[in-house]
C-alpha positions as CSV (number, residue, x, y, z in Angstrom):
1,M,11.8,-10.9,-18.9
2,I,10.4,-13.9,-17.1
3,V,7.7,-13.3,-14.6
4,R,7.1,-16.1,-12.0
5,P,4.4,-15.9,-9.4
6,V,5.3,-16.9,-5.8
7,A,2.6,-18.8,-3.9
8,T,2.1,-17.7,-0.3
9,A,-0.4,-18.5,2.4
10,T,-3.5,-16.3,2.4
11,V,-2.4,-12.9,3.6
12,V,-4.7,-11.5,6.4
13,L,-4.6,-8.6,8.7
14,G,-2.4,-9.4,11.6
15,G,-1.1,-12.6,10.0
16,G,2.5,-11.7,10.2
17,T,5.1,-9.2,8.9
18,L,6.2,-8.9,5.4
19,P,9.7,-10.3,6.1
20,E,8.1,-13.3,7.8
21,L,5.9,-13.8,4.7
22,L,8.8,-13.6,2.3
23,D,11.0,-15.8,4.4
24,T,8.3,-18.5,4.3
25,A,7.5,-18.1,0.6
26,L,11.0,-17.6,-0.9
27,S,13.8,-20.1,-0.6
28,A,16.3,-18.0,-2.5
29,M,16.5,-15.4,-5.2
30,R,19.0,-15.4,-8.0
31,E,21.4,-12.5,-8.5
32,R,19.8,-9.6,-10.5
33,S,16.2,-10.8,-9.8
34,I,13.5,-8.3,-8.9
35,L,10.8,-9.0,-6.4
36,A,7.4,-7.2,-6.8
37,V,5.0,-7.1,-3.9
38,T,1.5,-5.7,-4.2
39,S,0.5,-2.7,-2.1
40,K,-2.4,-4.6,-0.7
41,V,-0.1,-7.3,0.7
42,V,2.2,-4.6,2.2
43,S,-0.8,-2.8,3.8
44,L,-2.1,-6.0,5.3
45,C,1.3,-7.0,6.7
46,E,1.8,-3.5,8.1
47,G,-1.7,-3.4,9.6
48,R,-2.4,-0.2,7.7
49,V,-6.1,-0.9,6.8
50,A,-9.3,0.6,8.1
51,P,-13.0,-0.5,7.7
52,M,-14.6,1.7,5.0
53,D,-17.8,2.1,7.0
54,Q,-15.9,3.6,10.0
55,T,-13.5,5.8,8.1
56,D,-13.5,9.1,6.2
57,K,-11.1,8.8,3.3
58,A,-10.5,12.6,3.1
59,S,-9.4,12.7,6.8
60,L,-7.1,9.7,6.3
61,V,-5.5,11.4,3.3
62,R,-4.9,14.6,5.4
63,Q,-3.5,12.5,8.3
64,E,-1.0,10.7,6.0
65,S,0.1,13.7,4.0
66,Q,3.0,16.0,4.5
67,R,1.3,18.4,2.1
68,Y,-2.3,18.3,0.9
69,L,-4.5,19.8,-1.8
70,P,-8.2,19.0,-1.4
71,A,-10.2,17.9,-4.4
72,E,-12.4,21.1,-4.2
73,A,-9.2,23.3,-4.6
74,S,-8.1,21.6,-7.8
75,R,-9.6,20.5,-11.1
76,Y,-9.3,16.8,-10.2
77,E,-11.8,14.5,-8.5
78,F,-9.3,13.4,-5.9
79,E,-7.0,14.9,-3.3
80,L,-3.4,15.6,-4.4
81,A,-1.0,14.9,-1.6
82,I,2.7,14.5,-0.8
83,A,3.2,11.5,1.4
84,N,6.6,9.9,2.1
85,N,8.1,12.5,-0.2
86,T,6.0,11.3,-3.2
87,L,3.3,13.2,-5.0
88,A,0.3,10.8,-5.1
89,P,-3.4,11.0,-5.6
90,S,-5.1,10.6,-2.3
91,A,-1.7,10.0,-0.6
92,G,-1.8,6.5,-2.0
93,I,-4.9,5.5,0.0
94,D,-7.4,3.5,-2.0
95,A,-10.7,2.0,-1.2
96,S,-10.0,-1.6,-2.2
């Protein structure tokens, strides 16, 4: 496997959509290639970020979940949630 980074402009909130970013950064991909995009880039492009000092993570997890198990109800230190038909800790929400 050969991994090659793709240089892009700095990705900022409201700076454009993911397809726009990829159209600008990629000229073409060869057959059978795989493109990996970090979740942070996707979040910024989708505008799905919130200031930490103005947000309660637990309420965001509940809001984004189809099903939700709070940390107090389990033996884990995080909420278990089903979001977009995927079981994920904290519904995939992180504090980075």
